[in-house]
N, C-alpha and C positions, 0 to 999 in steps of 0.2 A: 602145547606143552612139550611134546616130543621134539618139534622143530627147535624150540629154545634150548632143550637139553643137548641136542646134537649140533647147535650153532647154526642151523640153517636159516633161522629167522633173520639174522644179521646179513647173511648172504643174499637172501631174497630182497631185503631192503636195498642192498647195494645194487643188485640187478635192476630193480625198479628205477633207481636213480640213474643208472647208466642208460637204461632204455629211454628215460625222459631226455637225457642229454643227446642220445642218438636221434630221437625224433626232432629235437630242436635243431640239431645240425643238419638233418635232412631237409628241414624246412628252410634253413639258411641256404643250403645248396640249391634248392629249388628256386628260391628268390634270386640268388646270384645268377642262376642259369637264365631266368627270365630277363634279368637286367642285361646279361651279356647278349641275349638275342635282340633286345631293344637297341643296345649300343651298336651291334653289328648292322641292324637294319638302318639306324640313323647314319652310320658311317657310309653305308652303301648309297643311301639317298643323297648324302653330301657329295660323294664321289661322282654320282650322276650329274648333279648340279654343277660341280666344278668342271666336268667335261663339257657340259653344254655352254658354260660361260667362256671356256677356253676356245671352243669352236667359234663362238660369236666374236670374241676378240680377234681371232685370226681372220675372220671374214671382214671385220671392220678395218684391220690393218692392211689387208689386201686392197680394200677399196681406197684407203688413204694413199697407198703407194701408187695405185693406178692414177688417181687424181693428181698427185704430186708429179708423176711422170708426165702427164699431159701439160701441166703448168711449166715444167722445166723445158719441154719441147717447144713451147710457144714463147717466142721472144721477139723483141723489136728487130726490124731489119737494120736499124741504125739510129743513132741519136746525134744531135748537133746543137751547140749553143750559138744562137744567131744574134748579131748586133751590127750596127752600122750599115755599110753597103750590102753585106751579105743578107741581112734581114730584109732590106728593101727589095733585093733581087728575088728572094723567095716569095715575098708577099706579092710582088708583081706577077710572078708565074701563076700563083694561085688565083689571083684576081683575073687573069687572062683566060681561065678555064670557062668555057661556055658549053652548056648542055641543052638538051630539050627541056620542055617544061617539067619542073620538079625532078630534075636529074642530078642536082648537086645538094648534098646535105651538109648543113652547118649546125653543130649542136654544142652547146655549152654544158660541160659536165662539172658541176661545182665540187664534187667530192667522190670518193670511191665507195660510198655506201650503197648507191643504187644507180643504175643506168636507165635513161629514158628508153621506152620500148622501141622507139625509132632507131636508136643507136644499137640496141641488141639485134634488131632485125637487119640493119644495114651492114654491120661489121661481122655478124654471124659468129664463126668460131674464133675470130680475132677480137671480139668484144672485150674479153678479159684484159687485153692490152690497153684498151681505152681506160678501163678502171684503174690500171696501174699508173697511167699517165696523169690521171686526175689530181688536182683540178686542171682542166684543159678545154681547148676548143677541138672538137673532133670533126674532121672533114673527109668525106668520101663522095664518090659519084656512083650512079647506077650501073656503070660498066666496070667498076672496080679499078679504074686506071689511077685514081688518086686515093690514098689511104694513109692519112697522117693525123697527128695530134700536135697542137701547139699550146705551150704554157706561157702566155704573155704576162707582162708585169701587171696589167690591169685586166682582170677577167670580168666580162659583163655579167649581168644577171642571166640566170638560166633560161635558155630557149632552145628549140630545135626546129629547123625549117628546111623543107625541100624547095628549091628554087631552080632557076636556070643558070645560076652561078653561085659562088660562095659568098657569104656575107661577112666581110672583114673590114673593121674600122681601124684606120691608122692610129687613132688615139689609144687603142688598146695596147699598142706595141711601142710607141715612141712619144716623146714629149712634143708639145705644141709651142707656139710662140707665147702662150699665156702661162706656160709651166714655170714655176719657181721651185727649186729644190734646195732643201736645207739638210745639213748633217748635224746631228746633235748627239754629243756624248756627255758624260758627267763633267768633263773638263775641257771640251772643245766645241766650237760652233763654226760652221761655214755655210755660205749662202751663194747661190748662183742662179742664173736664168739661161734660157735657151734662145739662140739666134740662128734661125735656119737649121735647126737640129744640132747645133754645136753649143756646148756648155761654156758660158762666159762667167768666170769667177767674179763675184762682187765684193764680198767681205768675209772676214772670219777672225776668230781670236781663240786663244787658249786661256783658261783660268787656273789659278793656283789652288788645286784641290788635293788634300792629303790622300795618298793612295795606300799607305800601309802604316800600321801602328808599330813603331820601334819599341824595343824593350826599355823599361825605365820611363821616367817622366810621368805624365798624367795617366790616369786609368783608361782602360779600354772604353768604358762608357763615355767618358769625357771626350776621348778621341772621336768616337762615333758621332757625338753631338756636334763637335766642331766640323767634321767632314760633312754631315748632313746640312749644316748651315752654309758651308761653302758651296755645296751643290745647289741649294735653294737660291743663293745669290747668283750663281751662274745661270740657272734656268731663267730667272727674272731678267737677266741681261740679254739672254737669247730672245725672249719675248719682246723686249724693248727694241732690239735690233730688227726683228720681223715687223713690228709695228711701224718703225721708221721707214723701212725699205718699202713695204707695201703701200704706205701712205704717200711716199714720194715717187711711186711708180706711175708715170704718165699713161701707160697703157692699161693700168688697172688690173694687174695680174690677179687672177682669181683661182688659179690651179696650183695649190701649194702641196708639194710632196715632201714629207719629212722622213728622213732616214736616220738610223742610228741604233743606239743601245736600247734593248727592250726595257731596261729599268727606268728610262727617262721618256720614252716615246709617249707614254700615257699623258704626259703634261701637254702634249701638242695635238691630240686626236680631235679635239673640238674645233680647232682652227684649220686643220689640214684636210685636203680632199682625200689623201691616202697616206698611210704610214707603213713602214717596212723595216724589219731588222736587218742590218748589214754589219759586216765586220771590216772596218776600214781604219788604217793607221797612217801615221805620218803627220806632216803639218796640215793646217786647215785646207789649203787648196789641193794638195795631193790627196788627202783623205776624201775630200768631196768628189774629186774626179774618179777615184777608185769606187766609191759608193755608188755614184751615178752609173758607171759602166755595169756594175753588178746588178743594179735594179733594172736597168733598161736592157736586159738580156732575155731573149725568148728561147725556150727549150723546144727543139723539134724532135718529135718521135715518128719514125717511119714504121707503120704498123703492118 
């Protein structure tokens, strides 16, 4: 009663309210403090992990740099494109090498994905150069006097063999008397054969095939249909010419090499012993001679 008369009851109620608010705020402060501690701890752990990853990245980058440096320091002693008399001269030199039993290694490396163990062992630190030259023939001797790779037009099936001399077949590098070569493009055909290693032009022709769609006139789709039909007619004429030539060949040519554009080579793979993409322009005879020189070129790598 006295507190009410003096107004203290209202003040006490207000004090109680403020104390409740204080307690609530203290609780909030305590919770925020805990959360801040957790956040600081999480941040510290993250910083430790970041530092660890940065150290690992630096370590790996150093390793990549060292490896890259080794590859850069390792290079071919020289390269050369071989053909004609120069090719025959080099092959003669290699064939003249004679060693003791199992002193000369000939190995076919069909791709750069893996090297035969014999190649890894024989070429040692220069083995990566063989991989870079692949597909190739790798040649070396047990004294290290010969160390080369050759990329011939015709790579045989994979093998590796130590013998008393290198195993090289002339047919891997040059045409034979049975070889017939044809050049086929979407609008051109040329045919020749070899006489004592020299290309003899036999026949050829060009077809009228639309090469570009001019503005106006019929639609693009109709233009494409017309062009595809012209190419199909041209390909049929190429096959007919091949049939006629091979059928009329008294020597029975059995080695047909077809060169030309990738887009049309698929039409001749079943009848050809080998196909290859080449870039040759000019009239049929000129284009055939250019394509033939390009195909019958062997790349020499000095390891």
